[in-house]
N, C-alpha and C positions, 0 to 999 in steps of 0.2 A: 482419577479424572487429569487430563491434561491440563497443562499449565497456559495462560496468556501471556502474550511480549508485547510490548508497545516498542517502536522505533521513534526516535524524534530525529527528524531532518530540520535542515537550516533554512527552511522555507518561511511561508506563512504560519506562524503559531496560532494554533485555533483559538476562538475567543468564546464559541458557543458551547452549551453545557453538554451536547450529545458526545463529541470529540472528547471534550475534559472528562467527561465521566468514562469513556475507555481507557484514557490516562489513569485515573483514579483506581481503576478496579483492576488495573494489569497485575500480574504475578510478578512480572520482571520488566524494568525499564532500561532500556539503552539509548545512549544519544550519539550521534555523530558529533564528531569533536567540535565544529563550529554551533552546533546548537545547543551545547551546554549552558552558556548563558541565558539564552531564551528561556530554556527550561527551569533553570533556578530562579529566575524573577518569577516564574508564574507558580511556582511551588505551594506556597502558602495561601493562595486564593484556591488552588486546584484540591490541596489536600489539609487544609488547615493549619499546616506548620511546614517549616523547611524539610526538604527531601531530596537526598543525594538520587542518582541514578544508579543501576547496579553494575553500569559499565560504561565506559566513553571510547569509543571506537573511530578509528582514522587514521590518516597519514600524520597527523597532528599539525598541520601547517596554520590551522587556525584557531589554535589555543596556546596562550602564551606559556613563556617559560615558568613563570610562577604558578599558573594553575597547573601545570605538569606536576611540579613540586608537591602542590596541594594536594591534589587529587590523584596522585601517584599510584595509589592502591587499586585505584578503579581505572585506569586508563590503558589502554590497549592499542598499541601501535602498529598499524598494517600498513607499511610502506608500498603495497601494489600499485601502481600508476595504472595499469591496464583496467582497473574498477573503481567505480565511484565510493564515497564514504556510505552511501545507503546499501551496496550491496555489501560493503566489508561488514557494516553493522548486521546484516541480514544472515551472512554465513557465520559470524560469531555467534549469534541467537543459536543458531543449528546445531553448532558445535559444542558450545557451553551449556545447554540445557535440551538435552535430547527428549525431554518429556513434553516439550511445546508442542501444542496442537493448533495454535491461533496465532497468528504475527498481524498485526496493525501497526502499518506505517502512516505515520503525522507528521506534519510539517514538509512533505515532499512537493508540495504546490505552491504556487505564489512566488511573487519576489521577481524572479528570473524566469522567463518563459523557457529556456533552453534546457534548466534544470528540473522544470516541470515536464517538458516532454520526457526528457532522458529517464526521469525516474518514475513517469506511469510506465514508458514502454517497458521498463526492467519487469514489470509484473510478471509478463509473457516469458521473459526468459526463467525467471525464478521457477514458474510453475511448470514449464517444461524441463529446464536443467535438472532440477533436483527432485521432480517427478513427485511432487507435494500430494498429488490427489492420490496416488497409491501408500503413502504415508500417511495420509489422514490429516495433514495439515493445510490448513487455510491461510490465505494471506490477501490483505486489500490495503489500499491507500482511503484514509478518511480525511476529510477537511470540515470547514464550516460549510461547506457548498455541495459536497457530493461525497459517495461511495464508489470506489472503483476497484474491480473484482477481474483477475484473468480467467479464462475459461479454456481448456484443451481440449473438449470435446462436447457434446450434448449436454445442456445443462437445464434444470428447472428452477426459476427463479419466484421465491415467496413474498411479492413485494407490495401487494396490495394495489386496487384499482388507481388509476390516474396519476401513477409516477412516472416522472419523466425519466425516460431510458435511452441512451445512445450506445452503439456496437461499433468498435474499430477492429480492423486486422490488416496486418501486412500480407496476407495471403490473398491474392487476387484470383487464385483457383478455388477458395472455399465459398462454398453456398450454404446459406444459413435459412433454414425455414421456420418460420414464427408460428407460435402459437398464444394468443391473448394481448398482441400487439396493437394499438389502432391502426397503423398503417404496416400490413405484413412486409417481411423481408424476402419473400421466396424470389423475387425475381432480380435481386439487388446483386450488381457486378461490383465485387471490393477493390475497384482501381483507385480508389481516392479516399482519404479519412472521411468527409462529408457524408459518405453514401448513406449510411444508415443512424444518422444523429437525428436529434429533436423528435424522438419517437415517443410515445406515452402508452402505459400499460391499461387495456380494456378490461382485464381482469384481475383477478387476485395472485394468480398464478401464471407465469409468463414460461413458455419453453421456445429455446432454441436448438434446434436440430441441425446437428453440422452434417456435411457431405462427407468428411472424412477428418480424421484428428489433426488438430492445427492448433494455432494461437489465436486468441480473441481479448479484447476488453470490453467490459461492460460497465458503464457508468450511470449511476443512478442518483439522482436528486434526495 
């Protein structure tokens, strides 16, 4: 059976039970360097005891020299300035734990809107660039308010009736036919981000049929 990894970013740390349950049950925990303090402050409430992450990854611009010495055996420095710390942590998980089949990213949203938009959009890059579907790896962003997943082709969601769903894509040529949504997306032209937001599932299963292989994000409450 594959392992589950959690990446903790330096955004809004979750306070609700479901995302903390995801952290508690992960096989592997990796913190972006700026998120280490937030994670350590929450460990006793989440685990009932102090728990170190398995790795701390980043360019180390957000971690003190003292902490670099203290946690030197789990710190991974990645100086690449062409990517952010979330991506560095994601790449490290894939390289260090090849048996991982689920990656959940937490703390990726909130606090700064620019970081939120960047982190969320990167899900599509991960799904496409690393060919996760072929490898049998799922990735999502989980917060106190939503779960966000990438899709590169037609997808079925076992989401339950009445769940709020929004769809985003940077591909204005993509057409998405829908089954199980209160407001069908069949005629939507994706030339702005709001075009398929604030929808709701009308059936337990929602199917989104892509006109061609592309990139999209699905956000559910």
